[in-house]
All heavy atoms as an XYZ file, in Angstrom:
852
protein
N     -31.190    -20.762    -22.996
C     -31.178    -19.885    -24.149
C     -30.290    -18.676    -23.882
O     -29.568    -18.252    -24.755
C     -32.609    -19.474    -24.480
C     -32.699    -18.612    -25.684
S     -32.343    -19.606    -27.138
C     -32.995    -18.596    -28.376
N     -30.345    -18.158    -22.667
C     -29.541    -16.988    -22.323
C     -28.049    -17.324    -22.378
O     -27.244    -16.509    -22.816
C     -29.932    -16.489    -20.946
C     -29.225    -15.248    -20.568
C     -29.742    -14.703    -19.288
N     -29.064    -13.464    -19.023
C     -29.091    -12.841    -17.903
N     -29.805    -13.331    -16.917
N     -28.463    -11.721    -17.733
N     -27.676    -18.527    -21.965
C     -26.277    -18.946    -21.997
C     -25.789    -19.022    -23.440
O     -24.678    -18.617    -23.748
C     -26.084    -20.295    -21.274
C     -26.356    -20.112    -19.785
C     -24.696    -20.841    -21.504
C     -26.336    -21.401    -19.001
N     -26.626    -19.507    -24.341
C     -26.248    -19.605    -25.749
C     -26.004    -18.215    -26.330
O     -25.013    -17.985    -27.033
C     -27.327    -20.358    -26.554
C     -27.050    -20.300    -28.041
C     -27.422    -21.798    -26.089
N     -26.886    -17.258    -26.025
C     -26.720    -15.893    -26.526
C     -25.452    -15.272    -25.956
O     -24.711    -14.597    -26.657
C     -27.933    -15.030    -26.173
C     -29.148    -15.335    -27.005
C     -30.280    -14.409    -26.644
C     -31.513    -14.729    -27.457
N     -32.639    -13.851    -27.131
N     -25.194    -15.493    -24.669
C     -24.003    -14.953    -24.038
C     -22.754    -15.568    -24.664
O     -21.794    -14.860    -24.973
C     -24.040    -15.220    -22.527
C     -22.897    -14.651    -21.709
C     -22.821    -13.142    -21.870
C     -23.060    -15.016    -20.256
N     -22.777    -16.876    -24.889
C     -21.636    -17.550    -25.519
C     -21.409    -17.027    -26.923
O     -20.266    -16.808    -27.333
C     -21.868    -19.055    -25.563
O     -21.937    -19.579    -24.256
N     -22.460    -16.819    -27.685
C     -22.329    -16.293    -29.038
C     -21.737    -14.887    -29.008
O     -20.884    -14.547    -29.830
C     -23.681    -16.290    -29.733
N     -22.136    -14.084    -28.050
C     -21.604    -12.725    -27.927
C     -20.122    -12.752    -27.571
O     -19.328    -11.981    -28.114
C     -22.385    -11.947    -26.874
N     -19.733    -13.642    -26.675
C     -18.327    -13.765    -26.291
C     -17.496    -14.238    -27.485
O     -16.421    -13.702    -27.758
C     -18.162    -14.711    -25.086
C     -18.761    -14.059    -23.839
C     -16.703    -15.066    -24.855
C     -18.854    -14.978    -22.650
N     -17.971    -15.238    -28.215
C     -17.257    -15.725    -29.392
C     -17.110    -14.635    -30.449
O     -16.048    -14.488    -31.060
C     -17.958    -16.942    -29.990
C     -17.827    -18.239    -29.193
C     -18.688    -19.326    -29.816
C     -16.383    -18.679    -29.126
N     -18.155    -13.864    -30.658
C     -18.087    -12.772    -31.636
C     -17.055    -11.736    -31.212
O     -16.272    -11.249    -32.030
C     -19.462    -12.120    -31.799
N     -17.027    -11.408    -29.937
C     -16.051    -10.440    -29.433
C     -14.626    -10.956    -29.588
O     -13.714    -10.226    -29.979
C     -16.344    -10.112    -27.974
N     -14.425    -12.226    -29.285
C     -13.094    -12.816    -29.440
C     -12.661    -12.822    -30.901
O     -11.509    -12.518    -31.221
C     -13.070    -14.241    -28.877
C     -13.119    -14.369    -27.362
C     -13.254    -15.833    -26.966
C     -11.888    -13.758    -26.731
N     -13.581    -13.159    -31.796
C     -13.266    -13.178    -33.223
C     -12.889    -11.784    -33.705
O     -11.901    -11.602    -34.400
C     -14.455    -13.715    -34.029
C     -14.240    -13.636    -35.507
C     -13.397    -14.541    -36.138
C     -14.860    -12.657    -36.265
C     -13.182    -14.478    -37.506
C     -14.653    -12.586    -37.634
C     -13.818    -13.494    -38.254
N     -13.662    -10.789    -33.320
C     -13.374     -9.424    -33.746
C     -12.045     -8.924    -33.192
O     -11.280     -8.270    -33.889
C     -14.512     -8.484    -33.334
C     -15.817     -8.677    -34.093
C     -16.908     -7.811    -33.497
C     -15.633     -8.375    -35.570
N     -11.739     -9.253    -31.952
C     -10.466     -8.808    -31.390
C      -9.300     -9.530    -32.041
O      -8.243     -8.958    -32.260
C     -10.439     -8.985    -29.875
O     -10.456    -10.349    -29.539
N      -9.483    -10.789    -32.404
C      -8.413    -11.542    -33.062
C      -8.149    -10.991    -34.458
O      -7.002    -10.855    -34.869
C      -8.763    -13.022    -33.141
N      -9.200    -10.651    -35.197
C      -8.988    -10.126    -36.541
C      -8.455     -8.702    -36.501
O      -7.733     -8.296    -37.391
C     -10.288    -10.169    -37.366
O     -11.310     -9.462    -36.679
C     -10.715    -11.593    -37.637
N      -8.762     -7.970    -35.462
C      -8.258     -6.602    -35.351
C      -6.771     -6.577    -35.062
O      -6.082     -5.638    -35.433
C      -9.025     -5.843    -34.269
N      -6.239     -7.597    -34.387
C      -4.824     -7.606    -34.048
C      -3.963     -8.194    -35.164
O      -2.756     -8.070    -35.121
C      -4.564     -8.399    -32.754
O      -4.998     -9.750    -32.935
C      -5.279     -7.779    -31.583
N      -4.557     -8.834    -36.152
C      -3.783     -9.392    -37.261
C      -3.349     -8.248    -38.166
O      -4.162     -7.626    -38.819
C      -4.617    -10.406    -38.033
N      -2.045     -7.955    -38.173
C      -1.522     -6.846    -38.960
C      -1.208     -7.316    -40.373
O      -0.368     -8.185    -40.569
C      -0.274     -6.286    -38.292
N      -1.900     -6.747    -41.352
C      -1.640     -7.050    -42.751
C      -1.081     -5.808    -43.414
O      -1.666     -4.732    -43.311
C      -2.925     -7.500    -43.466
O      -3.423     -8.665    -42.810
C      -2.662     -7.817    -44.923
N       0.061     -5.980    -44.053
C       0.723     -4.875    -44.736
C       1.035     -5.321    -46.157
O       1.526     -6.427    -46.368
C       2.036     -4.479    -44.021
C       2.804     -3.452    -44.801
C       1.748     -3.989    -42.619
N       0.744     -4.464    -47.118
C       1.114     -4.708    -48.506
C       2.204     -3.714    -48.868
O       2.046     -2.514    -48.657
C      -0.098     -4.533    -49.444
O      -1.113     -5.449    -49.037
C       0.278     -4.803    -50.882
N       3.319     -4.231    -49.383
C       4.469     -3.372    -49.658
C       5.090     -3.735    -51.004
O       5.180     -4.913    -51.347
C       5.513     -3.557    -48.551
C       6.662     -2.602    -48.625
C       6.228     -1.165    -48.401
O       5.635     -0.839    -47.391
N       6.504     -0.310    -49.359
N       5.517     -2.735    -51.735
C       6.210     -2.959    -52.993
C       7.709     -2.956    -52.763
O       8.207     -2.302    -51.847
C       5.838     -1.893    -54.029
C       4.405     -2.003    -54.497
C       4.065     -1.032    -55.617
O       4.982     -0.380    -56.174
O       2.877     -0.922    -55.936
N       8.407     -3.710    -53.596
C       9.857     -3.749    -53.537
C      10.409     -3.945    -54.935
O       9.689     -4.330    -55.849
N      11.702     -3.684    -55.085
C      12.308     -3.862    -56.398
C      13.712     -4.435    -56.278
O      14.386     -4.273    -55.258
C      12.334     -2.540    -57.167
O      13.150     -1.595    -56.501
N      14.111     -5.115    -57.330
C      15.440     -5.693    -57.451
C      15.841     -5.655    -58.910
O      15.027     -5.360    -59.782
N      17.088     -5.964    -59.183
C      17.583     -5.938    -60.551
C      17.846     -7.366    -61.021
O      18.629     -8.092    -60.406
C      18.879     -5.099    -60.665
C      18.647     -3.674    -60.166
C      19.404     -5.099    -62.100
C      17.611     -2.899    -60.958
N      17.182     -7.752    -62.092
C      17.387     -9.055    -62.707
C      18.398     -8.957    -63.834
O      19.076     -7.934    -63.993
N      18.482     -9.962    -64.655
C      19.424     -9.961    -65.774
C      19.060     -8.896    -66.799
O      19.930     -8.251    -67.386
C      19.441    -11.336    -66.451
C      20.450    -11.445    -67.583
C      20.474    -12.859    -68.129
C      21.607    -13.057    -69.116
N      21.497    -12.290    -70.321
N      17.766     -8.698    -67.031
C      17.317     -7.788    -68.086
C      16.628     -6.529    -67.567
O      15.877     -5.889    -68.288
C      16.378     -8.542    -69.034
C      17.087     -9.673    -69.753
O      18.241     -9.470    -70.179
O      16.498    -10.761    -69.877
N      16.850     -6.171    -66.308
C      16.283     -4.930    -65.802
C      15.595     -5.091    -64.459
O      15.760     -6.092    -63.761
N      14.800     -4.087    -64.144
C      14.135     -4.012    -62.838
C      13.024     -5.053    -62.713
O      12.265     -5.277    -63.652
C      13.549     -2.618    -62.631
C      12.897     -2.434    -61.287
C      12.297     -1.055    -61.102
O      11.763     -0.491    -62.082
O      12.358     -0.544    -59.973
N      12.946     -5.646    -61.525
C      11.854     -6.545    -61.160
C      11.128     -5.880    -59.994
O      11.746     -5.569    -58.972
C      12.374     -7.933    -60.747
C      13.082     -8.609    -61.924
C      11.219     -8.801    -60.223
C      13.790     -9.899    -61.569
N       9.841     -5.602    -60.177
C       9.040     -4.985    -59.122
C       8.002     -5.996    -58.635
O       7.375     -6.680    -59.444
C       8.334     -3.728    -59.623
C       9.277     -2.562    -59.845
C       8.534     -1.317    -60.229
C       7.955     -0.716    -58.980
N       7.337      0.605    -59.209
N       7.841     -6.052    -57.325
C       6.879     -6.971    -56.720
C       5.994     -6.236    -55.728
O       6.346     -5.157    -55.241
C       7.589     -8.141    -55.991
C       8.397     -8.978    -56.950
C       8.453     -7.635    -54.853
N       4.863     -6.841    -55.453
C       3.978     -6.409    -54.365
C       3.869     -7.607    -53.438
O       3.461     -8.686    -53.864
C       2.611     -5.996    -54.901
C       1.644     -5.566    -53.798
C       0.346     -5.026    -54.362
C      -0.447     -6.103    -55.049
N      -1.793     -5.685    -55.456
N       4.241     -7.411    -52.182
C       4.254     -8.505    -51.222
C       3.246     -8.207    -50.118
O       3.199     -7.098    -49.596
C       5.665     -8.686    -50.606
C       5.692     -9.879    -49.667
C       6.713     -8.857    -51.704
N       2.444     -9.204    -49.794
C       1.496     -9.084    -48.679
C       2.102     -9.809    -47.484
O       2.463    -10.983    -47.574
C       0.123     -9.694    -49.040
C      -0.823     -9.632    -47.843
C      -0.470     -8.984    -50.244
N       2.228     -9.074    -46.376
C       2.727     -9.622    -45.126
C       1.573     -9.650    -44.136
O       0.836     -8.677    -44.011
C       3.830     -8.737    -44.541
C       5.029     -8.600    -45.430
C       5.118     -7.564    -46.340
C       6.063     -9.514    -45.360
C       6.219     -7.432    -47.165
C       7.175     -9.392    -46.170
C       7.254     -8.347    -47.082
N       1.412    -10.773    -43.467
C       0.397    -10.896    -42.429
C       1.105    -11.303    -41.148
O       1.749    -12.353    -41.104
C      -0.652    -11.927    -42.827
C      -1.858    -11.928    -41.919
C      -2.922    -12.864    -42.446
O      -3.493    -12.565    -43.504
O      -3.160    -13.895    -41.796
N       1.016    -10.456    -40.143
C       1.737    -10.668    -38.886
C       3.227    -10.877    -39.138
O       3.877    -11.712    -38.515
C       1.149    -11.837    -38.093
C      -0.247    -11.541    -37.596
O      -0.532    -10.356    -37.313
O      -1.058    -12.474    -37.503
N       3.775    -10.128    -40.098
C       5.190    -10.182    -40.395
C       5.626    -11.338    -41.273
O       6.807    -11.479    -41.558
N       4.698    -12.161    -41.732
C       5.039    -13.317    -42.568
C       4.579    -13.078    -44.002
O       3.542    -12.469    -44.231
C       4.395    -14.590    -42.030
C       4.926    -14.966    -40.665
C       4.313    -16.250    -40.179
C       4.789    -16.490    -38.760
N       5.218    -17.818    -38.527
N       5.357    -13.583    -44.946
C       5.029    -13.434    -46.362
C       3.822    -14.313    -46.684
O       3.863    -15.523    -46.501
C       6.221    -13.826    -47.249
C       7.427    -12.944    -46.942
C       5.830    -13.743    -48.726
C       8.716    -13.422    -47.575
N       2.756    -13.694    -47.155
C       1.539    -14.433    -47.499
C       1.285    -14.486    -49.002
O       0.610    -15.383    -49.488
C       0.317    -13.817    -46.804
C       0.331    -14.013    -45.315
C       0.291    -15.483    -44.983
C       0.392    -15.724    -43.503
N       0.489    -17.125    -43.155
N       1.805    -13.506    -49.753
C       1.589    -13.493    -51.193
C       2.641    -12.611    -51.852
O       3.060    -11.614    -51.277
C       0.188    -12.964    -51.525
C      -0.152    -13.140    -52.984
O       0.041    -14.208    -53.552
N      -0.651    -12.091    -53.610
N       3.039    -12.993    -53.059
C       3.956    -12.195    -53.865
C       3.346    -12.065    -55.252
O       3.047    -13.069    -55.893
C       5.356    -12.850    -53.973
C       6.257    -12.038    -54.894
C       5.996    -13.013    -52.603
N       3.164    -10.817    -55.694
C       2.685    -10.544    -57.051
C       3.804     -9.859    -57.815
O       4.445     -8.936    -57.300
C       1.463     -9.620    -57.040
C       0.199    -10.315    -56.580
O       0.045    -11.518    -56.865
O      -0.634     -9.651    -55.931
N       4.025    -10.283    -59.041
C       5.019     -9.662    -59.903
C       4.345     -8.489    -60.615
O       3.383     -8.682    -61.354
C       5.569    -10.664    -60.947
C       6.027    -11.967    -60.282
C       6.685    -10.016    -61.766
C       7.093    -11.830    -59.231
N       4.833     -7.287    -60.370
C       4.252     -6.098    -60.985
C       4.931     -5.743    -62.300
O       4.286     -5.258    -63.228
C       4.353     -4.904    -60.029
C       3.646     -5.041    -58.691
C       3.876     -3.809    -57.841
C       2.155     -5.275    -58.892
N       6.254     -5.950    -62.351
C       7.009     -5.578    -63.542
C       8.245     -6.460    -63.644
O       8.940     -6.673    -62.654
C       7.432     -4.107    -63.439
C       8.333     -3.623    -64.543
C       8.793     -2.206    -64.270
C       9.882     -1.817    -65.250
N      10.506     -0.547    -64.878
N       8.502     -6.944    -64.833
C       9.732     -7.693    -65.104
C       9.924     -7.771    -66.601
O       8.956     -7.758    -67.354
C       9.699     -9.084    -64.453
C       8.584     -9.987    -64.923
C       8.997    -10.883    -66.084
O      10.139    -10.928    -66.489
N       8.023    -11.603    -66.633
N      11.180     -7.794    -67.018
C      11.512     -7.841    -68.436
C      12.428     -9.028    -68.736
O      13.162     -9.013    -69.721
C      12.207     -6.539    -68.851
C      11.387     -5.310    -68.556
C      12.208     -4.033    -68.625
O      13.397     -4.044    -68.849
N      11.538     -2.915    -68.413
N      12.378    -10.027    -67.895
C      13.276    -11.160    -68.026
C      12.866    -12.049    -69.203
O      11.718    -12.030    -69.639
C      13.288    -11.984    -66.735
C      13.665    -11.186    -65.488
C      15.020    -10.541    -65.569
O      16.028    -11.265    -65.543
O      15.093     -9.298    -65.665
N      13.816    -12.836    -69.694
C      13.550    -13.777    -70.768
C      12.450    -14.736    -70.302
O      12.619    -15.429    -69.305
C      14.834    -14.546    -71.097
C      14.643    -15.571    -72.181
O      13.774    -16.437    -72.090
N      15.468    -15.496    -73.201
N      11.312    -14.781    -71.015
C      10.188    -15.583    -70.528
C      10.472    -17.081    -70.439
O       9.922    -17.757    -69.579
C       9.062    -15.294    -71.519
C       9.687    -14.639    -72.683
C      11.003    -14.067    -72.254
N      11.319    -17.581    -71.299
C      11.626    -19.010    -71.271
C      12.534    -19.332    -70.092
O      12.266    -20.248    -69.305
C      12.277    -19.465    -72.601
C      12.726    -20.913    -72.508
C      11.313    -19.259    -73.764
N      13.614    -18.554    -69.940
C      14.581    -18.836    -68.878
C      14.044    -18.514    -67.489
O      14.405    -19.166    -66.517
C      15.874    -18.048    -69.121
C      16.635    -18.391    -70.401
C      17.843    -17.490    -70.552
C      17.044    -19.858    -70.411
N      13.184    -17.511    -67.395
C      12.739    -17.072    -66.066
C      11.388    -17.637    -65.652
O      10.892    -17.305    -64.576
C      12.670    -15.543    -66.026
O      11.660    -15.070    -66.893
N      10.796    -18.497    -66.446
C       9.456    -19.015    -66.131
C       9.402    -19.602    -64.724
O       8.502    -19.291    -63.952
C       9.024    -20.056    -67.146
C       7.652    -20.627    -66.847
C       7.249    -21.705    -67.838
O       8.005    -22.089    -68.709
N       6.026    -22.197    -67.689
N      10.365    -20.447    -64.371
C      10.351    -21.082    -63.045
C      10.644    -20.090    -61.925
O      10.236    -20.301    -60.785
C      11.334    -22.244    -62.998
C      10.863    -23.430    -63.787
C      11.738    -24.627    -63.558
C      11.151    -25.818    -64.294
N      11.430    -27.052    -63.635
N      11.327    -19.007    -62.252
C      11.598    -17.978    -61.242
C      10.275    -17.380    -60.762
O      10.046    -17.227    -59.561
C      12.509    -16.859    -61.811
C      12.625    -15.699    -60.833
C      13.883    -17.426    -62.159
N       9.413    -17.053    -61.718
C       8.174    -16.355    -61.389
C       7.019    -17.298    -61.079
O       5.889    -16.847    -60.855
C       7.824    -15.374    -62.509
C       8.892    -14.331    -62.692
C       9.610    -14.248    -63.864
C       9.217    -13.468    -61.662
C      10.610    -13.300    -64.032
C      10.213    -12.525    -61.805
C      10.919    -12.435    -62.991
N       7.290    -18.585    -61.047
C       6.288    -19.555    -60.597
C       6.848    -20.315    -59.394
O       6.438    -20.081    -58.264
C       5.882    -20.524    -61.732
O       7.052    -21.162    -62.257
C       5.145    -19.810    -62.836
N       7.796    -21.198    -59.644
C       8.306    -22.079    -58.588
C       9.015    -21.326    -57.460
O       8.733    -21.553    -56.283
C       9.271    -23.127    -59.171
C       8.592    -24.057    -60.155
O       7.366    -23.966    -60.335
O       9.304    -24.876    -60.779
N       9.952    -20.436    -57.825
C      10.694    -19.706    -56.786
C       9.768    -18.778    -56.010
O       9.832    -18.704    -54.782
C      11.857    -18.923    -57.401
C      12.753    -18.173    -56.410
C      13.366    -19.116    -55.379
C      13.843    -17.400    -57.151
N       8.880    -18.113    -56.728
C       7.907    -17.227    -56.066
C       7.052    -18.024    -55.073
O       6.864    -17.597    -53.931
C       7.018    -16.557    -57.116
C       5.981    -15.626    -56.535
C       5.114    -15.035    -57.618
C       4.071    -16.008    -58.008
N       2.714    -15.577    -58.048
N       6.577    -19.179    -55.481
C       5.768    -20.014    -54.591
C       6.577    -20.503    -53.388
O       6.055    -20.603    -52.276
C       5.191    -21.210    -55.346
C       4.147    -20.810    -56.377
O       3.658    -19.663    -56.345
O       3.835    -21.653    -57.249
N       7.835    -20.812    -53.612
C       8.700    -21.289    -52.526
C       8.969    -20.180    -51.503
O       9.055    -20.436    -50.297
C      10.023    -21.827    -53.096
C      10.824    -22.641    -52.129
C      10.161    -23.949    -51.699
O       9.257    -24.459    -52.384
O      10.558    -24.469    -50.638
N       9.071    -18.945    -51.973
C       9.244    -17.806    -51.062
C       8.059    -17.731    -50.108
O       8.232    -17.571    -48.897
C       9.389    -16.487    -51.857
C      10.725    -16.464    -52.601
C       9.258    -15.281    -50.938
C      10.842    -15.338    -53.621
N       6.854    -17.852    -50.655
C       5.641    -17.783    -49.824
C       5.564    -19.001    -48.901
O       5.296    -18.860    -47.695
C       4.377    -17.677    -50.703
C       3.116    -17.754    -49.857
C       4.410    -16.391    -51.526
N       5.826    -20.167    -49.442
C       5.714    -21.411    -48.665
C       6.664    -21.418    -47.467
O       6.293    -21.841    -46.369
C       6.007    -22.606    -49.580
C       5.946    -23.952    -48.902
C       6.278    -25.053    -49.899
C       6.438    -26.387    -49.200
N       6.877    -27.426    -50.145
N       7.900    -20.956    -47.689
C       8.913    -20.991    -46.624
C       8.989    -19.705    -45.827
O       9.703    -19.648    -44.828
C      10.308    -21.286    -47.211
O      10.667    -20.224    -48.096
C      10.337    -22.623    -47.919
N       8.269    -18.657    -46.284
C       8.337    -17.346    -45.640
C       9.792    -16.894    -45.542
O      10.253    -16.429    -44.512
C       7.669    -17.387    -44.255
C       7.672    -16.033    -43.574
O       7.487    -15.019    -44.269
O       7.879    -15.987    -42.343
N      10.520    -17.065    -46.648
C      11.950    -16.777    -46.634
C      12.447    -16.393    -48.022
O      11.882    -16.813    -49.035
C      12.713    -18.019    -46.154
O      14.107    -17.792    -46.207
N      13.527    -15.609    -48.036
C      14.238    -15.330    -49.285
C      15.611    -15.993    -49.268
O      16.402    -15.795    -50.175
C      14.406    -13.814    -49.504
O      15.077    -13.255    -48.374
C      13.059    -13.140    -49.712
N      15.866    -16.781    -48.256
C      17.130    -17.517    -48.149
C      16.966    -18.851    -48.874
O      16.881    -19.913    -48.253
C      17.498    -17.715    -46.679
C      18.885    -18.308    -46.515
O      19.701    -18.180    -47.440
O      19.142    -18.908    -45.454
N      16.906    -18.766    -50.210
C      16.617    -19.924    -51.041
C      17.642    -20.047    -52.159
O      18.297    -19.064    -52.525
C      15.216    -19.796    -51.661
C      14.046    -19.701    -50.688
C      12.786    -19.293    -51.424
C      13.847    -21.019    -49.969
N      17.759    -21.235    -52.717
C      18.627    -21.452    -53.872
C      18.001    -20.814    -55.106
O      16.779    -20.755    -55.238
C      18.824    -22.947    -54.132
C      19.635    -23.631    -53.040
O      20.416    -22.938    -52.351
O      19.481    -24.848    -52.864
N      18.861    -20.372    -56.015
C      18.379    -19.787    -57.258
C      17.983    -20.901    -58.234
O      18.353    -22.055    -58.062
C      19.449    -18.875    -57.904
C      19.781    -17.709    -56.988
C      20.703    -19.650    -58.268
N      17.228    -20.528    -59.254
C      16.826    -21.464    -60.299
C      17.990    -21.597    -61.285
O      18.486    -20.593    -61.805
C      15.565    -20.960    -61.043
C      14.389    -20.798    -60.074
C      15.210    -21.872    -62.211
C      13.868    -22.071    -59.462
N      18.427    -22.817    -61.535
C      19.521    -23.074    -62.474
C      19.167    -22.520    -63.855
O      18.064    -22.722    -64.346
C      19.799    -24.569    -62.561
N      20.095    -21.799    -64.440
C      19.872    -21.204    -65.752
C      19.207    -19.849    -65.695
O      19.038    -19.191    -66.722
N      18.808    -19.420    -64.511
C      18.152    -18.119    -64.339
C      18.657    -17.454    -63.053
O      17.887    -16.913    -62.271
C      16.642    -18.282    -64.306
N      19.963    -17.504    -62.872
C      20.566    -17.017    -61.629
C      20.237    -15.553    -61.365
O      19.780    -15.200    -60.280
C      22.099    -17.212    -61.673
O      22.367    -18.606    -61.824
C      22.754    -16.699    -60.410
N      20.475    -14.681    -62.357
C      20.281    -13.251    -62.128
C      18.809    -12.878    -61.996
O      18.461    -11.987    -61.230
C      20.983    -12.439    -63.210
C      22.486    -12.595    -63.133
C      23.177    -13.338    -64.070
C      23.205    -12.040    -62.071
C      24.554    -13.514    -63.979
C      24.579    -12.209    -61.975
C      25.244    -12.944    -62.927
O      26.598    -13.121    -62.829
N      17.945    -13.570    -62.714
C      16.502    -13.347    -62.558
C      16.060    -13.769    -61.161
O      15.280    -13.064    -60.503
C      15.716    -14.128    -63.608
O      16.068    -13.721    -64.904
N      16.591    -14.900    -60.688
C      16.278    -15.378    -59.338
C      16.754    -14.384    -58.286
O      16.016    -14.046    -57.358
C      16.943    -16.732    -59.078
O      16.490    -17.712    -59.964
N      17.998    -13.935    -58.442
C      18.557    -12.980    -57.472
C      17.776    -11.668    -57.481
O      17.568    -11.057    -56.431
C      20.038    -12.736    -57.772
C      20.962    -13.922    -57.527
C      22.379    -13.613    -58.023
C      20.976    -14.324    -56.058
N      17.299    -11.258    -58.659
C      16.495    -10.043    -58.746
C      15.167    -10.180    -58.027
O      14.732     -9.268    -57.323
N      14.505    -11.334    -58.185
C      13.245    -11.576    -57.481
C      13.477    -11.616    -55.972
O      12.736    -10.989    -55.206
C      12.581    -12.867    -57.950
C      11.320    -13.278    -57.178
C      10.230    -12.215    -57.303
C      10.821    -14.627    -57.650
N      14.489    -12.339    -55.549
C      14.785    -12.431    -54.116
C      15.107    -11.049    -53.540
O      14.646    -10.705    -52.442
C      15.932    -13.412    -53.867
C      15.627    -14.875    -54.208
C      16.903    -15.707    -54.178
C      14.579    -15.451    -53.282
N      15.857    -10.249    -54.286
C      16.193     -8.893    -53.826
C      14.944     -8.024    -53.733
O      14.804     -7.214    -52.796
C      17.217     -8.263    -54.763
N      14.022     -8.172    -54.684
C      12.789     -7.380    -54.667
C      11.935     -7.714    -53.446
O      11.388     -6.825    -52.783
C      12.004     -7.614    -55.959
N      11.828     -8.993    -53.123
C      11.052     -9.405    -51.942
C      11.751     -8.936    -50.668
O      11.105     -8.460    -49.737
C      10.809    -10.927    -51.946
C      10.113    -11.365    -50.662
C       9.976    -11.334    -53.162
N      13.083     -9.026    -50.632
C      13.835     -8.527    -49.467
C      13.616     -7.028    -49.290
O      13.473     -6.541    -48.165
C      15.334     -8.808    -49.634
C      15.714    -10.239    -49.422
C      17.216    -10.423    -49.646
C      17.595    -11.883    -49.643
N      19.019    -12.099    -49.943
N      13.602     -6.290    -50.400
C      13.370     -4.847    -50.347
C      11.989     -4.545    -49.765
O      11.843     -3.672    -48.905
C      13.505     -4.261    -51.754
C      13.341     -2.753    -51.787
O      13.958     -2.059    -50.950
O      12.612     -2.268    -52.677
N      10.978     -5.288    -50.219
C       9.623     -5.100    -49.678
C       9.588     -5.450    -48.193
O       8.940     -4.766    -47.398
C       8.624     -5.957    -50.461
N      10.300     -6.519    -47.803
C      10.325     -6.922    -46.396
C      10.982     -5.848    -45.535
O      10.504     -5.534    -44.435
C      11.066     -8.246    -46.240
N      12.055     -5.266    -46.035
C      12.739     -4.195    -45.289
C      11.804     -3.009    -45.096
O      11.702     -2.459    -44.003
C      13.986     -3.767    -46.054
C      14.769     -2.677    -45.379
C      16.007     -2.314    -46.190
C      16.749     -1.167    -45.537
N      17.897     -0.740    -46.336
N      11.100     -2.634    -46.149
C      10.145     -1.523    -46.058
C       8.990     -1.861    -45.118
O       8.510     -1.004    -44.383
C       9.611     -1.174    -47.439
C      10.650     -0.564    -48.343
C      10.087     -0.368    -49.735
C      11.110      0.188    -50.687
N      10.584      0.260    -52.071
N       8.534     -3.117    -45.124
C       7.411     -3.497    -44.251
C       7.836     -3.494    -42.788
O       7.049     -3.154    -41.919
C       6.839     -4.856    -44.638
O       7.662     -5.906    -44.197
N       9.079     -3.867    -42.504
C       9.568     -3.805    -41.121
C       9.523     -2.373    -40.618
O       9.169     -2.127    -39.474
C      10.989     -4.369    -41.012
C      11.028     -5.867    -40.887
C      12.378     -6.361    -40.451
N      13.438     -6.062    -41.403
C      13.699     -6.759    -42.496
N      12.964     -7.808    -42.796
N      14.688     -6.420    -43.289
N       9.862     -1.435    -41.484
C       9.768     -0.031    -41.107
C       8.321      0.334    -40.777
O       8.068      1.056    -39.833
C      10.292      0.867    -42.224
C      11.787      0.734    -42.420
O      12.498      0.294    -41.524
N      12.256      1.110    -43.581
N       7.387     -0.204    -41.548
C       5.967      0.066    -41.291
C       5.548     -0.523    -39.943
O       4.857      0.123    -39.163
C       5.096     -0.521    -42.394
C       3.632     -0.349    -42.148
N       2.970      0.791    -42.450
C       2.724     -1.174    -41.565
C       1.700      0.674    -42.084
N       1.528     -0.522    -41.557
N       5.980     -1.769    -39.655
C       5.606     -2.400    -38.388
C       6.216     -1.652    -37.205
O       5.606     -1.542    -36.157
C       6.049     -3.875    -38.356
C       5.186     -4.782    -39.177
C       5.704     -5.465    -40.258
C       3.852     -4.952    -38.882
C       4.913     -6.306    -41.021
C       3.044     -5.788    -39.630
C       3.580     -6.460    -40.705
N       7.426     -1.110    -37.375
C       8.080     -0.389    -36.287
C       7.374      0.942    -36.017
O       7.345      1.423    -34.907
C       9.552     -0.147    -36.625
C      10.356     -1.436    -36.577
C      11.757     -1.292    -37.160
O      12.152     -0.166    -37.533
O      12.460     -2.315    -37.229
N       6.784      1.563    -37.054
C       6.084      2.835    -36.891
C       4.711      2.652    -36.268
O       4.180      3.556    -35.664
C       5.930      3.521    -38.249
C       7.235      3.990    -38.831
C       7.098      4.453    -40.272
O       5.955      4.495    -40.778
O       8.124      4.779    -40.884
N       4.109      1.469    -36.448
C       2.736      1.231    -35.974
C       2.662      1.181    -34.470
O       3.553      0.873    -33.769
C       2.210     -0.082    -36.532
O       2.168     -0.012    -37.931
């Protein structure tokens, strides 16, 4: 019984230390699309893109639909902004990619200060 309690205590300590070292940063960024500013909120966990939320955009809803769904999901999936643009929505795509890059640049500054 004592070994089980000791093992549980060790596991709890390891779990707490592992979660304490996981650096999560939420950063906003902006880029310019075809119809104006695109603002995003990006969550980085240990320096990797974990989530992208669109805070502001004025792009044509029909042309940019895949930008704010498919391209956004691909950014998170690949942890990259080095992606092809959506055909027919080039400037909206470039604006989203620029906004995420801007947030990433700002988050690197945060990680360097920590």
